[in-house]
N, C-alpha and C positions, 0 to 999 in steps of 0.2 A: 794484693791484686786490686782491691778497690781504690787504694791510694794511687797506684800507678794509673788506673783508669781515669780518676779525677784529674791527675796531673796532665794527662793527654788531652782531655776535653778542655781544661782551663787554658793550656798552651795553645790549642787550636783556636779557641775563641779570642784570646788576646792577639794572636798573630793575624787573625781575620779582621779584627777591629783596627789594628794599626797599619797593616800593609795590604789589606784587601783579601778577598776570597781566593783560595788556591786548592788544588787537588790534594796537596800535602795536608792542609788543614782538615779537609773532609776525611781523608784516610785516618788521620790521628784521632779525630772525634769518633768515628765509627769503631775504631779499635778500642778506644777507651770505653765506649758503651758496651761492646762485647765482653770486655774484661769484667765490667761490673755485673753484667747479666750472668756471667758464669758463677757468681757467688750466690745466685738465687736458685731456688728449687726448679722453677720453670725454665730458667736459662740452662741449667744443667741437663734437664730432661730433653730440651730441644737439641742441644749440642750432642748429647749422647745418642739419641735416636736417629738423627739425620746426618751427623758429620763424623761421629767418633771422637769422643772428648779428648783422648790422649793425643791424637794427631793435631787437633785444633789447638789444644792447650800449649803444646810445645811451640807451634808456629806463632801463636799469638804472643806468647811470652817473649820470644825473640824480637818480634816486631815492636812490641810495647816498650821493651828496654831501649831499643834503638831510637824509637821516636821520642821517648821520654828524655833521652840524653841529647837529642838533636833539636827537637821542635821547641821545647820550653825555653832553653837558653837562647836559641836563635831568635825567637820572637821577642825576648827581652832586649837582646842586643840591637836588633833591628829597630824596635820601638824607641829605644833610648837614642840611637843614632839619628833616627828620623826626627825626633823631637828637638834634639840639639841643632840639627840642620835648619829646622823651621825657625827656632828661636834666633839663630844667627841671621837668617834672612829678614825676619821682622825687625831685629835691631838695626841692621844696615838700612832697611827701608825707613825707619824712624829718623835716622841720621840724615838721609837724603831729603826727606820731607822738611826737616828742620832747616836745611840749607836752601829750601825752595826748589830743589831739583825733582819736580813732580814726575816728569816723563821717565827719568831714570828709575825712580822709585817704583813706578807702575810696571816698568819692564822687568825689574828685578823680581817682583811678585809674580809676574806672568811667566817667567822662566822657571819658576819653582816646579819641580816634578810632583805630580799628583793633582788630581782634579777634585773639585767639591770639598775643599778644606775650608771650614768656616773662618779660621783665623786669616787665611790668605784673602778670602772674599771680603772680610770686614776691613782689612787694611787697604785693599783696592778701593773700597768705598770711601775710606778716609782720604785717599789721594784724590779721588774724583771730586770730593766735596771741596778740597782746597783749590781745585782747578775750576770750580763753579759748575761742574757737570752733575747737577742734582738728580736728574732723571735716571742717568746710568747708575749713580751711586745707590739710589733707592731700589733699583732692580736687583743689584748685587746683595744688598742687605736683606731683601725679601727672600732671595735664594738661600742666603746663609741662615736665616731664621727658620727655614724649613728643615735644616739639618740639625740645628740645636736650638735650645731655648734662648731667647734674647737675653744677653747679659747687659751690665751697665754700660759698657763701651758701645755696644750695638745700639742701645736705646739713645745714648748721647749722640751718636752719629746720625741716627734717624731724626732726632730733634734738630740737628744742624741742617739737614736736608729740608725739613719743613720750614725752618727759619729762613733759609736762603730763598725759598719759594714764597715767602711772606704768608705762610700758613701758621700764624702765630699761636693760635689756640692749640693746634695739634703739636706744635713745637714745645709749648709749655708742658703739655701732658707727657710728652716723651722725656723731657728733662727731669720732670718730677719723678717719673718711674725709675730713671737712672739713679737719682739721688736716694730713692727708697732702697735700692739694691746696694748702693755704695754711698753711705752717708757722708764720707769724707771727700766726696767729689765736689770741690768748690766751684769748678767750672760749670757743673750741672746746675748748681744753685744760681750762679751768676747769669747763665743763659736763660734759665727759667725766668729770672727777673727781667732780662732784656726782652724776652718774648711778651711778657705781661705789659711791660712798658710800651712797647710798640702797639699793643692792643688796647692801650689807654686804660689799663687796669693798674693804676699807680699804687694802690694799697697792696696788692699781691706782689707787685714788682719790688716794693720796698721790703716786704717780708723776706723774699728770697735773696735780695742784696744783703740784708742783715744776717741771714743764714750763712752766706758766703764769707762775710767778715768774721764770723765765729771761727771759721777754719783758717782764713788768711787775714789776720787783723790789720796788717800794714800794707794793704793793696790800694794804691791811690786811684786806680781805675774804678773800683767799686764805690769809693767815696764820691767820685765824680758822677757816677750813675745815680747815686742817691740824691746828689745835689740837683741833677737834672729833673728827677721825679718831683722833688720838693718845689722846684721852679714851676713845673706844670700845674701844681696844686696851689700856686701863689703863696707858698710858705717860704718867703724870701729869707727870713732870719735863719731858718733851719738849713736852707740851701747854702748860705754863706758859711755856716758852721761846718758843713761837710766839705766845702771847698778848702777851708783852712786845714781840716784834717788831712785832706788829700795832699796839700802842700807840705805838711809836716811828715809825710811818710818818707823813709830813707830812699825808696826807689823813685820818688817823684822827679828828682833832678836828672834822672837818666831817660825820662820819657818826654822828649821835646814836643811830640805831637799832642800829648795830653796837656802839657802846659799851655799850648795854643788854644785848645778847646776850653780849658778852664778860664783863660783870659776872655774869650768870647762870651762865656756864660756870665762872667762878672759884668761885662759891658751891657748885656741884656738887662741885668738888674739895674744898672745905672740909668737905663732909658726911662725908668719910672721916676718922675720928678720928686715925689714925696719920699721915695725910697733912697734916692741919692742923698737927700738932706739927712735922712735918718742913719744910713749905713756908711756914707762916704762924706762926712762933714768937712774933711780937709780939702775936698775938691770943689767946694761951693765958691 
């Protein structure tokens, strides 16, 4: 009897969490509680004195068996189906975002049945960030954070919002928190470095660039960012070293925009007469 009661209560709670509150859940939970109470002296006394235990017992057993057979499996199937449907929507949304189809991605999320789902709200915020609508994205993330604790993805998106709004100190803090929760998030390290760089904290920027390189050692963009930081600190030899490392990365040849940026950075170094003679003697 106790086991059946526990199953009913557990099934009702699971179904309530996954699909929302319903009268079936309430009925199942109350039935489970009554079944458990019947095994206690106080419960037996109450049911015997006020209801007649034989009648109550027979009816409750019938209800309990029916609900145990229906509610628990049904809640599992519904929850599994709902999760699979959500995962499919999120995957399709990611593909649309990757292709730059932001309006379609947002509409796909907006059409998903069910309100106040943190994953949907978080992905909506991601789409809005890509569209440059930072205020709307921040409002969505704020709502999502009220429903569940901020995970690494939410903190990263919040950092991007601050970054777009040029609130670099807050951005760096959010990226760092994201990395603490997910140490292998190299983009969190990289953007923390970018936030510090724009805030003219070059030492901290270089620290997080180096952390990102520990995770993705052949990323030319990170080497370029390190070269930029060294340039700002007038450490030209180190800047040129990182430029060469960027050029030696396998992915460098596929990033034409980066090649243009690196060429401009080299030209900046050449503008210093003593440096041109030191580092580019062939062009004297």
